[in-house]
N, C-alpha and C positions, 0 to 999 in steps of 0.2 A: 882429475882426468873425466872432466864432464862437459860437454856441450851444451851451451844455456841456451842458444838459438842459432837458427840458421835463417840469413835473409837476403835479400836483394835488394839494393838501394841504387839511387841515382849518383853520379858525381856530387853532386851538391849534398847528399845525406840523405834523400827526403827516401823514406821506406815505400818497396812495390809490393813486396812479400817478405812476411816475417812468422817464423816457427818457434815458439817458446817451448822448450823441455822441461824447464824447469819453472818454477814463480816467479814470472818477473811481468811489472806490471806495462801497460803501454806506455807512460808517459816515460818509465824508465829505458824500454827498450828504444822511442824514440830519441830520446837522449843522448843514447849510446851511439846511436847510428848518425846522428847531425853532428856529432862532435868527431864521429871518426875518420871522415876524407880529411880534415884539418891536422891530423895525426901524423897524415903520411910527409915524408921529408919530400921536397922537390929531388927528382930523378933517382929515387930509391928504387934499388933492385931485388928487395926485402918482400916478403908475402907476409908477414907478420907484424903488428904494431900493438905497445900497451897501451892501455889508458894511464893519463898523468897520477892516477890514486894507485895503479897497482892491482885495481880490483880485477880487472878481466882483463882477456890477452882479445886482439882483433886478429884471424887467420883468413886472407883474403886472395881473391883472383881479379884482376881489375880488366875490362872488356873497354870496347868504345865507348858506350855510353852509362855502363853500369856496372857496380862492384858487386860480387856474389861473397858472403862475408858470414865464417863462423865466428861467433862469441862465446868463448871457452873462460873458465878460470885459468888461474897463473897456474896452476900446477899439470893442466893437461900435459899430455905425450903430444910433444909438437908434431912428431911424425906419424902419429894414428890420426891425428887433425888434418895433417896434408893430404893425408890416403880419405878421409872421409870428403873434405874437400873438393877433391879431382873426382869422386865419384858423382857428389850433386852436379857439378859443371857439366858431367858429361849427361846425365838424367836432364836437366835444365836444355841444351843445344838439344836432345831428341826430341822434347816435348815442347820447345817452342819454335817456329819457323825463324828468327831472328831474335838476338839478345839487344832489345829495345822494350821501351816502357811501354806501346800498344800490345807488344805480342805478350810481355810477360803478365800483364793485369788480364789478357783475355784468358791466358792459360793457367790463371791463380789457384782455383782448384787443383787442378790435374798438381801442381807444383806442390803444393800442401801434403797431397795425400805423399808424392815422392818422397819427401823430406820424413815422413812419419815411418815409410819402410824401411830407411836408411839408419836413421837414429830412432832409438826408444829410450826414454826416460833419460837421455842425455848420453848416452852410451850407443856406439856403433854396432849395429848389427852385422853380421858375418854373413851378407848375401851380394851378388856380384849385380851389375847392370841387367843383365838378361834376366835374370831372378825377379827384380823389379819391375821389370817392363812385362813381365806376362801375368805379374799381381795386378798391376794397373789395368792390362786389359780385361782380365777378368771374363773372358770367353767362358762359356757355356753350350756344350753339346746339346743337351737337352734344350735350351733355349731354342736354337735354331732350329731343331726339328720343330718345334711347336710353332716358328715362326713360318716355316716352310707348310706344315700342315694348314694354319690360318689363310696364308695366301692361296693355298687350292682352292680349300672351303669357297673364298670370296670370288675366285676365277668359276666355280661351277655354279655359283648364285648368278652371276652376272650371265652367262651361256644360258641358265633355265629362265631368267628375265627375257636375254632376246628370243627364246623359242617360244615363250608364250605371248610375248608380242608381236611375233610373224604369223602364230596361230591365230589371233584376233585380230591381225589384218587380214590373212586370209579369209575370214571368217566373213567380216564387212562386204569384202569383194564379193563373195559368193551372195550374200543376201541383196547386194546392190544388183548385182546382174541378174537375178530371178524376177526382181520386181521390174529391170528393164522388158525381160521376156515376159511376164505379164502384162503390162500397161495398166492403164485406170481402170477401173470399177465404176460404173455409175447406176444410180439408182434406178428402177425402173419409172419414175415419177417425173424424172428429168425430161425438159422438153426441150429443141431447138439444138440438140448435140448434135454428134456427128453421124450416130444411127438414126437420127429422126429422120421420117419419110417426108416431113414437110417442108424441112429445113432443107434439105439437098445439099449440105458441104455447107458454104461460104453464101448463103442466100442471104435472105433480110433477117435472120437469126443467128447470121455469122459470128459477129462479133459478142453475140449473148453465148450462144450456144457453143460457136466453134474453137474461139481463143480462152475463153474460161477454163476447159478442160485442162488444155496445155501447162496454163499456170497452176492450176490445181495438181498437178502431176508434181510439178516443182515442188509445191509445198508438200505433199505427201512425203517425196524423197527425202525432203530437208528434216521431216517431224517424223521419219520412220521409225525413231526407237521411243518415241514419247507420246503419241498422238494417233489414234486410230485412223483407219483410212475414209470412213464414213464421217468422222467429225469434221471436214472441212466445210466452212461454213457455205462456200460457193456451189455445193450439191443437196442443200437442206431443200425439203419438200415444199412445196407449194410458191408459185410465180419464176418469172424468168431468173436464172443465175446472173448475178450481179458480178461484173468484174472486178479484182480486187484493185485497193487504192494505189498508186504506186507512189512508192518512196523511197527514198536514197538521192544520190548524189547523180546516177546514172553512169554510165559506160565511161571508163576513165583509160585513154591509151597510156599503154606501160604499167598499168596499175596489175600489182600481183594478185592472184586469182588463189584463195585455196582448194582444199579437195574439196570440199562440200560445193563450191561454187560451179567447179569445174563436171560434177556429175551432174549439177541441176543443168547445164547447158547441153551436157551429153545427150540427156534425155530431150530435153525440147527438140532438141535437131534429130533425133530418133536414130542416133546412130548405137552400132552396136559392136564398134573396137574398142579392145582391149589396150587400154594404155599403160606401157612397162613406165614403173618406177623405181627408181634406185633404192637399194637396199637403206633403210634410213640408221643402220647401224655402220656401215662402212661410210657413209654423207659423215660422220660425226667424225668419226675416226679420222679419216684426211683432215677436216677442218682443224681439228685439236691438235693433230701432228705439224700443219702449218702454222697455226697461230702461237704455239706453245714455244718458249725462248729461254735461252740462259743466262744469266747476269751473273758476271763477278763482284766480290765484295770490295768497294773502294776503300773500305776501312782498314785495308791489310794492309796498306802504304804507310809508311812512316809519318808522323804529324811533325809538320816544318813550324820553326819557331818563327815569327815574323818579325823582319826589322822594319824601320821607318820607310824602307822603300822594299816594296814584295812584287813579285811576276809571278803571276799563276800562268802554266801553260795547259792548256785542255783540246784532247785530240779525241775524236769519234771516231772508229773505222766501220766498215760496211764491205764485206766482200763475198762473192759467190765462187767457189772453186767447183771444178766438174769434174766428179770422179773418174771417166773413163781414161783423159789423159792428164789430169791433173791442171790442166790450162783455166785461165781465169774467165770468169764469165763477166764479173762485175767488182772492181776496186776503188774506192771511195774513202778519201783519209780527207776530214776537214778538222782545221785546227783554230783556236785564237790564242791571240796574247793579251792577260789582263793585267794595269800597269795601276796599284795604289799606292800614295806617297802620303805618309802620317806628319810631316815635318814641313812645313813651308821653307824653310832655305835650302830645300832640296827638290824644290817643283821646276827648275830651268836643268834640266835633265837631259841626257842621251842616251841610248842602249847601245850597246854594240853587240850582234849578234855573232856567236860562234861557228867555223868554219863545219858544214855538214861532214857526217860519216863518208868513208869510201863509195858507202853501197849506194847514197843517195848523190854522192857527187859525180859517179859514173853514169848517172842516168842525165842528171841535170847538165852536165858540161857537153852534150851533145848540141852541135848549133841546132838554131829554131826547136828544141824542146821544149813544148810548154805544158808538160805534164803535171808539175809544180806551179803554181799561179799565189802571187802574194796580194793583197789589197791592205790599204793601209786607212786609216782614219782619215778623213778631208782635212783636218786639220795638218796631220803628219805626213811630213816629205817623202816622196817618191822615194825607191832605191835606186840606185844606179844602172847602167845595161848590163850587169852582171858578169864583169870581166876576171879573167884566172886572176886570184889572190884577192880583189876587192871585197873590203868590209859592208856588211849590209846597217846600215844604223838607223836606229827609231829616233827621232826629234821633230819637236815643232817647227812647222815652215815659219813663222814668226819668233825669231831667237827673243824677242821680249816679252814673250809671254812665257807661262809656264803649265805645266800640268795640275790640273783641280788636285786640292788637298781635301783628303779622307774620303776618297769616292773611286772606284772601281772604274778604270777607262780601257773600253777594247780598243788597242791601237793597231793590232795587227790582226789579219786573217789568212788563213791559205787554205788551198785544197789541192790533194796529189791525188788524180785521177790517169789510172794507167792500166796496160794488158802485160806488163812485162811480172813475171812471176816471181823474180829473184825480191819484189818487195813484201811478199807474203812474209811476216817475221816466222812462220812457225809453218812446218809442213806436215799434214795429218794423212794418215793412209788407213783405210778401211777395209779389208778382205772379208767378206761372209764367202762361207766354201759350204754346201750343201754337203751331205754325207748320201743321202737318196734314201736313207731311212726313218724320217721324219725329223731330224736334228741338223742343225747347221753349226758348225765350227766359225766364230767370228776374231778375228786379229784386228787390232787397232794397236797404232804406233804413232809417235810426234816425234819429230826431229827441228831443234832451233835451229834456223838460219839465220835470224840477225843475231851473232855471239857477241854484239855489243850493249844487248838489251836482258832484262830480267823482266820475266811474267808473272806475276803474281796471280794466286786462288784461279788456277786456270780449271775451267770445268769443261769435260768434252761429252755431250747428252745422244746417244745412241738411240733412237726409238726401235722398239722389239714388237713382234707379233701379239696380237691383243691375247691376255694372260698367260703369256711365258712367260716363266720365270727363269734367269740363266743361271748356269753354274760357273761360276769364277774360276778358271782353272790356274793361270798366274796374272800377276799384276804387280806392277812398281810401284802405285801408290792407292790411296784409299777408294774407295766406291761404294755406292748406293742405287738401289731398286726403289722406283718411285711405281708401286701398283696401281694408282688411280690411272696414270696417263700412259703408264708402261714404257717407261723409260730408263736405260741405264745410265747412271751419271758416274763418269770418273773425275776423280779431283785430286788436283798437284798444286801443292802448296806453292812452290817456286820450281822455275825453269830456266837455266843460265846456263853460262860457258861449263860452269863446274858439272852439272846434271844436265845437257843438253837433249836427252831421249828418255823413251819410257815406251812400255808395252803392256796390252791386257789381251787376254787371249780368253773368250768364255765359249760355251756352249748351251743353246737354246731350241725349242720345240719350233718346228717350222713346219707348215702344210705346204707342198709344194717346192717349187725350185726358184722363186723369186725375190730375189736379194734386195729386189727394191722396197721391201718393207725396213729395211736398216737406215733409210734414207729418208729426209736429209738429217746427216749429223750437223748439230749446232757446238759451236765453240764460244765461250768465254773468258776472258782475263783483263786483266788490270797489271799499268806499267808506270814505274816513275820514270820512264825515257821515254821520248818525244821520237814517234817513227819515221818524222819527215825529218827527223835531226834540226830540229829548231830549238836553240837554247841560246841564254843570253851571256857571254862572256864577262863583259864587266860594265859599269855602269859609271856614268862621267858626270860630275858637276860643272855646268859651264864656269868657266873662270875658275875652275877649283880643282882641286887630283881627283881622283878616282875616290867614289863613293861606297861602301858597303850595302849591300842588298842580299834579301832573300828571294828564294824562289822552290816554286813546286812546279812538278810535272803529274798528269794526271791522262793516262790513255786508256780509252773504253773500248769496250766492243757493242755497236748497235746490232750489227749481224753478221755473224760469220757461220758461212754454210758450206758442207760440201754436200752437191746434188748431183 
């Protein structure tokens, strides 16, 4: 009654994850798993099979792409083995977003830890699914407290840094104001200046004595922290002061002027006006929020095994939703279809597109509607007028020619631009509610609108007041807090018709009642379905039957904002 190993392998017997509980060498377990699929009789309804030599028994459960297998000895209790297998399958389903090779490899470490919690030295532990999940999470109350203390210290350090920077800025402005009020001081031996009775203002010594002090004043203001006032060569004793040589490229229209150059200009004009400057912290924060974007991981999509005819569809979505009424400010979807052929005998090919789903057909069926526009490669025939039931075919204008071999060719592009709110695949609502006591309750929820689509690795990023730490009270999926950018990132592995909605509630400190600090809310996701409903129904080789082809679709988000 011993479990020798718990494994996950592909339909061809390739091991993905395997945990040996008794001494078994790697070549031995590889050989057992590679021979295991060949032992299953076609159309078998059983979940057990024995090796030809009778040394081991395989207790397994099949899925679309993989097998979950227990390797036991022949004398093991089959009923207990089936219970152990059932528990392992439920654990695997809860730890991986999908039972396919990429997801299992990405979660391999967590799966091995789970196997060790269920089986020890070949014998099943008396544990339940919830107990194993609690052990794997390993949450520590003390660790959470230390993290909160560290975040508070970091926020206090930032506030102290801002306070000191503002204090130094005020001191610098005050010193410049005093310098402007006092004006330049000249040595007693200076002749021909503004105070000279011989010069009389801008007389014969005006250029030597009148203009030079103004330039010297600029130099004094420029070097206020490094050079004494009397060290300027323009005011050295003996002889007339010489105007400083002009260096530089002169005045440029539209050139940006720094704070130092602006102060020099104000002194030269004799102005006493006080220029109001924006707080540098607020400017940096707004720019950071505007430039911070969230991107989903395209690697979560299943990898496609490519045939000799391979079609790749890529779409990029950019949209802006108004938070007040939920209307669309901007919706722009751009896509392209790439065709790659590796077999020369299939170069004379045509692709027939599938009819669009109902959500797209309802919009494009309106006479004169040009929201969805197609553009073909110059060598590809144009589509027909688009009547009801007409198929869209991608084929070369010259039937004697064939598509290039071993080269990706972009044969079709399209753009969907509209103000129709029904095109937005997912509806997201953010509701900040200030309490009036320095705190704000925030509720954010999503609802899948395109029921025929599956969105993967969806991330919703909510900006928070600077230095404020959110206290999450309710969430349907995982979340993280980015203290550097002051954002709460809410992540959902999959949104589909089976799980079309979710919500997140948290409480955060907020000074005042301005809920604009929680916007723009940014969204990112990927999907293996086309939002414009573009897909290939079949491929046909000219003068031959239908040809098999592989295809993959990647929909990604360039920008999705609620403002």
